C-alpha positions, 0 to 999 in steps of 0.5 A: 317914450318909445312909440309903436314899432317903426317897421310894420313887417317884423317877425313876432320875436322882433315885435316882442323884443320891441314891446318888452323894451317899451314896457321897461321904458314905461315902468322906468318912467313911472318909477323915476316919477314916483322917486321925484315926487317922493324926493320933493315931498321929503325936501318940502317937509324938511324946509318948512317945519309947519308941514311936519304934521302932514307927512302923509300928504302928497308933494302937490298938497304940501306945495299948495300948503306951503304956498298958502302959508304965505311962505315965499315960493318960486317956480323955476 
């Protein structure tokens, strides 16, 4: 993540450019995080038929359900 501006004495314009870039990086990170969670959810639903009835549950909930079902799961 991009932190605060590395230079204290910068122009207003330079600071706004920095903040806009920082905001975009945060938004991109949130979007990527959402896409990864959604992708994991889809993979889990496709791998384990018993999870098919749980389509509205989060990826974390599906993972815990899969673990509790006795299915073999490994974390890498």
